[in-house]
C-alpha positions as CSV (number, residue, x, y, z in Angstrom):
1,M,154.7,59.3,139.8
2,A,157.1,59.3,142.7
3,A,157.7,63.0,142.2
4,S,154.0,63.6,142.1
5,S,153.5,61.7,145.3
6,R,156.2,63.6,147.1
7,N,154.7,66.9,145.9
8,A,151.3,65.9,147.3
9,R,152.8,64.9,150.6
10,E,154.7,68.2,150.8
11,A,151.6,70.2,150.0
12,K,149.7,68.3,152.7
13,R,152.4,68.9,155.2
14,R,152.4,72.6,154.4
15,V,148.6,72.7,154.8
16,Q,148.9,71.0,158.2
17,Q,151.6,73.4,159.3
18,M,149.4,76.4,158.3
19,E,146.4,74.9,160.1
20,A,148.6,74.3,163.2
21,K,149.8,77.9,163.1
22,R,146.2,79.2,162.7
23,G,145.1,77.0,165.6
24,L,148.0,78.3,167.8
25,R,147.1,81.9,167.0
26,K,143.5,81.3,167.9
27,E,144.5,79.7,171.2
28,Q,146.8,82.6,171.9
29,D,144.0,85.1,171.1
30,K,141.6,83.2,173.4
31,R,144.3,83.1,176.2
32,R,144.9,86.8,175.9
33,K,141.2,87.6,176.0
34,R,140.8,85.2,179.0
35,D,143.7,86.8,180.8
36,N,142.3,90.3,180.2
37,V,139.0,89.2,181.6
38,L,140.6,87.7,184.6
39,A,142.7,90.8,185.2
40,V,139.7,93.0,185.0
41,G,137.8,90.6,187.3
42,A,140.6,90.6,189.8
43,G,140.6,94.4,189.8
44,V,136.9,94.5,190.4
45,A,137.1,91.9,193.1
46,A,139.9,93.8,194.8
47,L,137.8,97.0,194.7
48,V,134.7,95.1,196.1
49,V,136.8,93.6,198.9
50,A,138.3,97.0,199.7
51,L,134.8,98.6,199.9
52,V,133.4,95.7,202.0
53,L,136.3,96.0,204.4
54,Q,135.9,99.8,204.7
55,L,132.1,99.6,205.0
56,T,131.9,96.7,207.4
57,V,134.6,97.2,210.0
58,F,134.1,100.1,212.3
59,A,136.2,98.7,214.9
60,A,137.5,100.8,212.1
61,N,135.2,103.8,212.1
62,P,134.3,105.1,208.6
63,S,137.1,106.5,206.5
64,E,137.0,109.3,204.0
65,D,137.0,106.8,201.2
66,E,133.9,105.3,202.8
67,Y,132.4,108.7,203.0
68,A,133.0,109.3,199.3
69,A,131.6,105.8,198.5
70,A,128.5,106.5,200.5
71,K,128.1,109.9,198.7
72,A,128.3,108.1,195.4
73,G,125.5,105.8,196.5
74,L,127.5,102.7,197.2
75,T,126.2,100.4,200.0
76,T,127.5,97.4,201.8
77,P,126.4,94.2,200.0
78,S,126.0,92.1,203.0
79,A,125.4,94.5,205.9
80,T,123.3,93.0,208.7
81,P,121.3,95.5,210.8
82,S,121.6,93.3,213.9
83,A,123.4,90.1,214.7
84,S,121.8,89.5,218.1
85,A,118.4,89.9,219.7
86,G,119.9,91.1,222.9
87,N,123.1,91.5,225.0
88,A,125.0,88.9,226.8
89,G,125.1,88.8,230.6
90,N,128.5,90.5,230.8
91,I,127.0,93.8,229.4
92,P,125.6,96.1,232.1
93,K,121.9,96.9,232.0
94,P,120.8,100.3,230.6
95,E,118.8,100.8,233.8
96,T,122.0,101.3,235.7
97,A,122.5,104.6,233.8
98,A,119.0,105.6,232.7
99,G,118.2,109.2,233.5
100,Q,121.7,109.9,234.9
101,T,124.5,112.2,233.9
102,F,128.1,111.0,234.5
103,T,131.0,113.5,234.6
104,G,134.7,112.8,234.8
105,E,138.0,113.0,233.1
106,L,139.8,111.2,230.3
107,K,143.5,111.6,231.0
108,L,145.8,111.1,228.0
109,N,149.5,111.2,228.0
110,S,149.2,114.5,226.2
111,G,146.6,116.2,228.3
112,T,143.2,115.9,230.1
113,L,139.7,116.1,228.7
114,G,136.6,116.8,230.8
115,I,133.9,114.3,229.9
116,E,130.1,114.1,230.3
117,L,128.0,111.0,229.4
118,D,124.2,111.3,228.9
119,G,122.3,108.4,230.5
120,T,119.0,109.8,229.4
121,K,119.6,109.8,225.6
122,A,122.0,106.8,225.6
123,P,121.4,104.7,228.7
124,Q,122.9,101.5,227.3
125,A,126.0,103.2,226.0
126,A,126.4,105.2,229.2
127,A,126.0,102.1,231.3
128,V,128.7,100.3,229.3
129,F,131.3,103.1,229.5
130,K,130.6,103.8,233.2
131,S,131.2,100.1,233.9
132,L,134.4,99.9,231.9
133,A,135.7,103.1,233.5
134,D,135.0,101.8,237.0
135,Q,137.0,98.7,236.1
136,N,140.0,100.8,234.9
137,F,139.6,99.0,231.6
138,Y,141.0,101.9,229.6
139,S,144.2,102.6,231.7
140,G,147.2,102.0,229.5
141,L,145.2,101.5,226.2
142,S,145.9,103.6,223.2
143,C,144.1,105.9,220.9
144,H,145.2,104.1,217.8
145,R,143.4,106.0,215.0
146,L,143.3,109.6,213.9
147,T,141.5,111.0,210.8
148,T,142.4,114.4,209.5
149,G,140.1,114.9,206.5
150,E,138.5,118.2,205.7
151,T,135.1,117.1,207.1
152,F,136.2,114.0,209.0
153,G,138.2,114.6,212.2
154,V,138.1,112.0,214.9
155,L,140.4,110.3,217.4
156,Q,139.5,106.7,218.1
157,C,140.4,104.9,221.3
158,G,139.7,101.8,223.4
159,S,140.8,98.8,221.4
160,K,142.2,96.3,223.9
161,A,144.7,95.0,221.3
162,G,145.6,98.5,220.3
163,D,145.1,97.9,216.6
164,G,141.4,98.6,216.2
165,S,140.2,95.1,216.5
166,G,137.2,94.5,218.7
167,D,136.5,91.9,221.4
168,A,134.0,89.2,220.2
169,N,133.0,88.5,223.7
170,Y,132.0,92.1,224.5
171,T,129.5,93.3,221.9
172,W,126.3,95.1,222.5
173,G,123.4,97.2,221.2
174,P,121.1,98.7,220.2
175,L,122.0,102.0,218.6
176,E,121.0,105.1,220.6
177,N,120.9,108.8,220.0
178,T,122.2,108.7,216.5
179,P,122.1,112.0,214.6
180,Q,119.4,112.2,211.9
181,D,121.6,114.4,209.7
182,N,124.7,112.2,210.0
183,T,126.6,115.2,211.5
184,Y,128.7,114.8,214.6
185,P,129.6,118.3,216.0
186,A,133.1,119.0,217.5
187,G,133.2,117.6,221.0
188,T,131.0,114.6,220.4
189,I,131.9,111.3,222.0
190,A,130.4,108.4,220.1
191,V,130.6,104.6,220.0
192,A,132.7,102.8,217.4
193,R,131.1,99.6,216.1
194,T,131.2,97.0,213.4
195,G,129.7,98.3,210.2
196,G,126.1,97.3,209.4
197,N,125.5,95.8,212.8
198,A,123.4,97.6,215.4
199,Y,124.7,95.1,218.0
200,G,128.3,95.5,217.0
201,N,129.2,98.2,219.6
202,G,132.1,97.3,221.8
203,T,134.7,99.0,224.0
204,Q,135.9,101.6,221.5
205,F,134.8,105.2,221.2
206,F,135.8,108.2,219.1
207,I,136.2,111.8,220.0
208,V,135.1,114.3,217.3
209,Y,137.5,117.3,217.3
210,K,135.9,119.2,214.4
211,D,132.4,119.0,212.8
212,T,132.3,115.7,211.0
213,V,129.9,114.0,208.6
214,I,129.7,110.2,208.9
215,P,127.1,108.6,206.6
216,A,124.8,106.1,208.2
217,D,125.2,102.5,207.0
218,A,122.6,99.7,206.8
219,A,122.2,99.6,210.6
220,G,122.1,103.4,211.0
221,G,124.4,106.0,212.6
222,Y,126.8,105.8,215.6
223,S,125.6,106.1,219.2
224,V,126.4,109.5,220.7
225,V,127.0,108.8,224.3
226,G,128.3,112.2,225.5
227,K,130.6,115.1,224.9
228,V,133.9,116.8,225.8
229,T,133.3,119.6,228.2
230,S,136.9,120.8,228.4
231,G,140.3,120.1,226.9
232,L,139.2,119.5,223.3
233,D,142.3,121.4,222.3
234,V,144.3,118.4,223.5
235,V,142.9,116.4,220.6
236,T,143.2,119.2,218.1
237,T,146.9,119.5,219.0
238,I,147.3,115.7,218.5
239,A,145.6,116.1,215.1
240,A,147.8,119.1,214.1
241,A,150.9,116.9,214.6
242,G,149.6,114.7,211.8
243,L,149.9,111.0,211.1
244,K,152.5,108.4,211.4
245,P,154.7,108.3,208.3
246,G,153.6,105.6,205.8
247,D,149.9,105.8,206.7
248,S,147.2,107.3,204.6
249,P,147.4,111.1,204.3
250,T,144.2,111.5,206.2
251,D,143.6,108.3,208.2
252,G,146.1,106.3,210.3
253,A,147.9,106.3,213.6
254,P,148.8,109.6,215.3
255,A,152.3,110.8,214.6
256,E,153.1,110.6,218.3
257,P,151.6,107.6,220.2
258,V,148.5,108.6,222.3
259,T,147.8,106.5,225.4
260,I,145.1,106.7,228.1
261,D,146.4,107.2,231.6
262,S,143.0,107.0,233.2
263,F,139.3,107.3,232.5
264,S,137.2,108.2,235.5
265,L,133.4,108.9,235.8
266,K,131.1,109.7,238.7
């Protein structure tokens, strides 16, 4: 009887051990599946964040990745066409430039560009850049970004901090003179802005040194304020020198620092 009882207890213990092992295996399987889902979710989240950053910050103007994403039909999930009904009092009125043509020079540490701004097609943008130039705002600032893609060649300048960030206290709109075909010919001078925001223009601008396609976002295209009338080879030479080591192969800081000596308009 005692032996029979011991055998029964031993059999019960073995059954309990087997059930415990099965439970452990089930829990491990669940954990593996959960971990796999989380890993995939983290990857998707990282991709979405990357796309949102690329598509919403044109104090970073559009990158080649953004161009490819746009061609694939991707759009900004939360783009806002306009964040303001109007401009603050520190933004010059478009009437100060309407109907006028301003000419002058953009002197870089590597050479001088002849500049012409069109106050007829882009009066608000022309008024802003004429005002900033008259205040010597650009003297000493850098051209912090260069793109060297096959169909994406721009030099971007005018960030007060020198890193592409904008000034929250100096934003304006609306968009003006945006190309219907998303093509910006060589020599174009256009306004950098926050992605998806027609009132996200600031102090930054970009010089197109070869024919470039920039897809419009939720707000539209980028305001073309003028053109380079001479010295575009200064920018093509900067581009030919390439990018700073460690940056993206086609988008980053110029290999040699580019600074603005002066920007004058009359």
